[in-house]
N, C-alpha and C positions, 0 to 999 in steps of 0.2 A: 594452347594459344587461344586467347579470347578474341572476340570480334574486332574487326577493323572498322571504326566509325568513319564514314566518308565525310571529309571536310569540304564544304562548298564555299567558294569565295563570296563574301557578303555582297560585293558589288554586282555579282552575277545573279544573286538571289535577293532582289530588293523588296520582295513582297512582304516579308515578315522578319522580325528580330527573333531568332530561334532560341536565344539565351533564356527566355522566360518559360520554355516548354520542357516537358520531361520525355522527349523523344529526339532522335536524330533523323536527318533526312534519309539516310540510308546506312545500312550496316552490311559488311561483307566478311565472309570467311570461305576458304576452299573454292574460290572462284564463283560463289553464289552471292548475289547482291539482292537484299530485300529493301525495297523503297517504301517509305511511309506513304499512307494515303494522302493524296493531294486534292484539295478543293480549289476554287478560284479566289480564295481569301487573299486580301492584300490590305496593307495599311493605307487608310485614306487620311491625308493630312488635314483636309478641310473639316472633317468630323472628329478627328483624333481617335478613330475606331478602326478595327479590322472588319472589312466588309467584303461581300461577294457581289459583283456588279453584272448586270446584263441578263440575257436569257440563257437557256441551256447551251446554245451553240457558242455564245460569247464565253461562257464559263468553261466549256470544254477546251477551247483554244488555249485559255490561260493554264488550265490543268496540264495539258500536254507540253506547253512551253516550260512549265516548272519541272515536269518529269525529265525533259530533255536536258535542262541545266544540271540536274542531279546525276543523270547518266554520264554526262560529260565529265563531271567531277570524279566519277568512279572509273574514268578511262574507257567508258563504253558508249554505245549509241542505241537507238531504237532497234537496230538489227540484232542486238543481244537480248531483247526482251523475250521471255519464254511464257509469261502468264500475266494477265491483267484481270482485275475484278472491278466492276462498276457497281457502286452503291448509289442507287437512284432515288431521289425524292419523288413520291407519286405524282406531284403536280407537274413534274417534268416529262412524264410519259408521252404526251402528244408530240414532243420534239425528239424523243430519244433515238428513233430510227435514223434521223438526219445526222446524228453524231458519227455515224459510220464513215461518212466522207472525210471528216476531220481525222479519224483514226487512220484512214488510208493515206492521208497527206503525211502523217508522222511515221507510221509503221511501214509504209510502202508495201512491198509484196512479201515481207518477212513473215513466216508462220508464227502465230501466237495462240496459245490456249487462252480461253477467256470464259468468264462467268459474269452475268449481270442480273440484278434483281432489285426490287423496291424495298427499302428500309422504311421504318416508321417516319423517320426524319433524320437529318444530319445534325451534328453537334452545332454547326453554324446555321442559324435559322434561315439565312438568306442563301445558303448553298443549295444548289439543285442536283449536284452529283459530286461524288468523291471517287477517285481512281487510285488503286494501289497496283504495284507492279513488282515482278521478280525478273532479274536478268542474270545471265551467265556468260562467262568469257569464252567458253568453248564453241565448237562448231555445232550448229543446229541441224537437226534432222526432222523433217516433216513426217508425222504419223497420221495417215488418212486412209482407212480401209473403205471409205465410202465414195471416192472419186469426185465427180462434179457436183455432188450434193452440197458441198461447202464453197462452191465457186463464187457465189453472190454475197457472201458474208465476210466479215473482217476477222475471223478467227478460224482455227482448224481443230480437229478432234484432239490432237496431241502433238507435243514437241519433245524431242529427246536431245539432251546434251549430256555427254559424259556419264551415260548410263542412268540418268534421272529422267523420268517421263512425267511431263506436266500435262495433265488432261484438262480440257474444258469441262464446265458443268453440263450435266445431261439430265433431261426429263424423259422418262420412259413413255413409249406410245406404241400402238399398233398401226400398221399401214395397210389400207384397203384400197387397191386400184390407185395408188399414189396419194391417197388422202390419209392424213394422220388422224387417229382417233385416240383419245386419252381416257383411260379407264377411270371410273369413279372410285375404284378400290385402291387405297394408298399402297398397300403391300404389292399389288400387281404393278403399279407404276414404278415402284422402287425396283422390283424384280426386272422390269424392262430396262430401267436405267443401267442396272448392272450387266444386262445383256450387251448394251452398247459399250460400256466400260470394258467388258471382257473382250469385245472385238478389237478395241483400240490397243489394249494391252497385248493381245495376241499378235497384232500387226507389228508391235514393237519388240517382239520376242520376249515378252514378259508374261506375268500371270498374277492372279489374286494375291498370292503369297508375298509379292513384292510391294504391295500397296502399304505405305507407311502412314498415310493420313487420308481421312475422308471428312468432308464437311457436308452436312445435310442442311439445305435451306428449305424450311418447311412453311408452306402457306397456311394461313389460319384455318381454312376449311379442312385441313388434314390433321389437325392436332388431336382430335379424338381417336383417329385411326393410326396415328404415327407409331405407337408401340407395336402394332401388328407387323410393321415393316422389319422388325428384327428377324422374322422368318426368312425374308429375302437376303438379309445380310448373312445369316447362317448358311444358307444354300450356296452363296457365292464364295465366302471366305473359307468354309469348311474348317473353322477353328483357328485359322491364321489371321486373327483380327488385327486391324490397324489401330492407331490412335484416332479418335473421332470426336466430333462435336455436332450436335443438332441445334439449329438456331431457328426460332420462329420469327419470320420476317413479315412485312406488310403484305406482299404478294410476289409471285413470280412474274416475269415478263410475259410468259404465256399464261393467260388466266385459267386455263384448264389444268395447269400443272399443280400437283400436290407437293412434290419434293424434287428439288434439283440436287444432284450429287456431284461433288467436285473431289477429285482424288489426285494424289501424287504417288508415284511408284519409283523405287530405287532397285535397279537390276543387280548391282554388284554389292559385294560385302556380305558379312554374316548378319542375319536378322536376329535382334535381341529384344525380347519383350521385357519391359520394365515392370517388375512386380514389387510391391511394397507389402511386406508380410501382414501388417495390421490392416491393410485395405483389402486383402485377398477375398475375404468373405463377401464383401460388397460387390467386387468386380467379377466374382466367379460366374455369375449368371448373365453378365452383360456381353454385348457383342463388340466390345472394344477394350483396349488396355490403357492404363494411365499414360504410357509412353511406348514408342517403338524407336529403336535405334538401328540404323542400317547405313553403311557407308559413313559419310561424314555427318549425317543428319540425325538429330533426335527430334521427333515430332511428339508434342504433348497434347493429350486430350483436353478439351475445355474444362476448366476448373472454376467452380463457384464456391460460395461460402458453405461448404458441406463438410462435416466431420465424417470421413469415410470409414471410421471405425464403428460408427453408430448409424450412419445414414441420415443423421439429423442436420438441419440447417443451423447456421451460426450467425449471430449478429443482429437478430431481429430485423428492423427496418432501417438500421444504421448503415448507410452506403459505405462509409469509410471502414467500418468493422467488417462488412462483407468483402470489400476489396482486399483488405489485409488477409483474411482467411484464404481467399482465392489465390493470392500470390504466395502465401505460405505453402499451399498445396503444390503450386508450380515449383517452388524451391525444393520441396520434398522429392518430387519426381526427378528433378535435375541431380540432386545429391545422390539418389539411389543409382542413377545411371553413370555417376562419375563426372558429372558436369557441374557448372556453377552458374549463377545469374549473369556473370560476365560473358558467358558463351551464348546468351540469348540474342538473336539477331532481329527478331520480330515478335510483336504481340498484336493481337486483335482484341479489343475490348468491346463487348456487347452489353449495352445498357438498356434496361427496361425503362419505359417512359416515366414511371413513378420513382425512378432513381436519379433523375436529372437534377433534382434540387441539391443533392449532395455530391454530384459527380466531380465538381471542381476540387474538392478536398482529396480525391484519390491521387492527385499529383504527389502529395506527401507520402503516400503509400509507395508509389513508384520510386521516390527518392530513398525511402527506407531500404528497398530491396535491390535497387540498381546503383545506388550512390550517384555518381555523375557519369557513369558509363551506360548511357541509355541506349536501348535498341531502337530500331525503326518501329513505327506503330500506326495503327488505324483504330479509330473509335467511332461507333455508329449506334444509333438508337433503334432498337428492334421492336417487334410487336410485343413480345414477352420472353422471359426466360422460361424454359419448359416447366420448371417448378415455380409456380406463380408467386411464392413468397420471396423468391430471389430477385435481386436488383441488378446483378453484375455477374458476368462470366468472362473469362479470358482464355485465349488459346496462345500457345507460344511454340517457337521453333528455335533450336540451338544447333550450332555448327561448330565442329572442331576439325 
């Protein structure tokens, strides 16, 4: 069964005419709803353009109003949200802490896992923040092995629904008499991040082998040392690697942070690693797999314009050619796992700054691979793809 695209009454979503875009507002399967990232964009009849108005707080209110309309169309509410991600323009940082009060107004006291970081910029140049969300229809369970430490913030270490554990992003640190100290060694920070993740998983009755996805958000000062963090991943996963993506962002919200690690774990079902025979030589020494299937979920590692049989990049500096190869790789993982592009409920497209000139043309690539059955989506501009000749990377999740 392919995804259920959530239909939203146009009268209740007056901000944009969605027919011109290659994504849907939300897609659902197996009781899991992935919402597209929302900015404060709205059509302005005076200028005839789509714009984002106001300061960060004004824009945050519009974002959550939009998310609320989409949740309602899915038969859900903010009580069902299990995870949010805030993509923040650096110029908005002075006001970012104040957005917590707006989150409280919409989320109330419901537990939500969350991650926030600074991108290079958002696709809409006047947007100050974009927020994506995931919701589930089952009963939520708070996962918090740290007690009152999270009482003053608008997120929790983890949330569990129907044996899926959604964790917040974590930056590793040492604590000395109540003072957090951040190592200048990237591998040490990542090792400490996994210490926190391990605590949260243990509190949920889970463990490293249940992790199906990890996303590493990498600050620029950590790029030279980032390869060393594979040692921390090996120690934590002991060979049971997840699907994974490493993204170089503008900066983490905590400036001392090198890498923030966000994970999802599935406690039930058989764990299946997706192996593609002609890719095995390349992936053999890596600390992640092309895809991990567990329960209803298939998580796919970030794919770019790389020929995994040779390790070479494809497409030169042609954005459309690079996007086509990235989606070809996504389709190959899906096919090997017994899925199709119709099963994809969400994509995140990561765009290098020098790829923006050709990014609009990638809509035709999405039409080629998805037809008219688009998943939800988020697209942001990051500091760079880890391989600097690459312009585009995409992660995907499928549900059946």
